[in-house]
C-alpha positions in Angstrom: 0.0 0.0 0.0 1.1 3.5 -0.6 1.1 6.3 2.0 -1.1 8.3 -0.3 -4.5 9.7 0.4 -6.2 6.3 0.2 -4.2 4.9 3.1 -4.9 8.0 5.2 -8.7 7.7 4.5 -8.6 4.0 5.3 -6.8 4.6 8.6 -9.3 7.3 9.5 -12.2 5.0 8.6 -10.8 2.2 10.7 -10.5 4.6 13.7 -14.1 5.7 13.2 -15.2 2.1 12.9 -13.5 1.2 16.2 -15.1 4.2 17.9 -18.5 3.3 16.5 -18.1 -0.3 17.8 -17.4 1.1 21.3 -20.5 3.4 21.1 -22.6 0.4 20.1 -21.4 -1.7 23.0 -22.0 1.2 25.4 -25.5 1.7 24.0 -26.3 -2.0 24.5 -25.1 -1.8 28.1 -27.2 1.3 28.7 -30.3 -0.4 27.3 -29.8 -3.3 29.7 -29.4 -1.0 32.6 -32.4 1.1 31.7 -34.5 -2.0 31.4 -33.4 -3.0 34.9 -34.3 0.4 36.3 -37.7 0.2 34.7 -38.4 -3.3 36.1 -37.3 -2.1 39.6 -39.5 1.0 39.3 -42.5 -1.2 38.5 -41.8 -3.4 41.5 -41.5 -0.3 43.7 -44.8 1.1 42.4 -46.5 -2.2 43.2 -45.2 -2.1 46.7 -46.3 1.5 47.2 -49.8 0.6 45.9 -50.0 -2.4 48.3 -48.9 -0.2 51.1 -51.6 2.4 50.3 -54.2 -0.3 50.3 -53.0 -1.6 53.6 -53.1 1.9 55.2 -56.6 2.5 53.9 -57.7 -0.8 55.4 -56.1 0.0 58.7 -57.7 3.5 58.7 -61.1 2.0 58.0 -60.8 -0.6 60.8 -59.7 2.2 63.3 -62.5 4.5 62.0 -59.9 7.1 61.0 -61.4 7.8 57.6 -63.3 10.9 56.8 -66.9 10.3 55.9 -67.9 11.5 52.5 -71.6 12.3 53.0 
């Protein structure tokens, strides 16, 4: 190969390709992590909902709820 413009362009393109591969790998990792965060958020929301229901039940049993009449 010559050291002409073609080899400079090829070298530059290989660098760009390597960087793009790293970006793709990082993006795949971010997707996995975001999915985990979403799943944990759903689980947390379920727990909060169950806690709300339990508190409402306790308040009803202790007659601590306001009457809506």
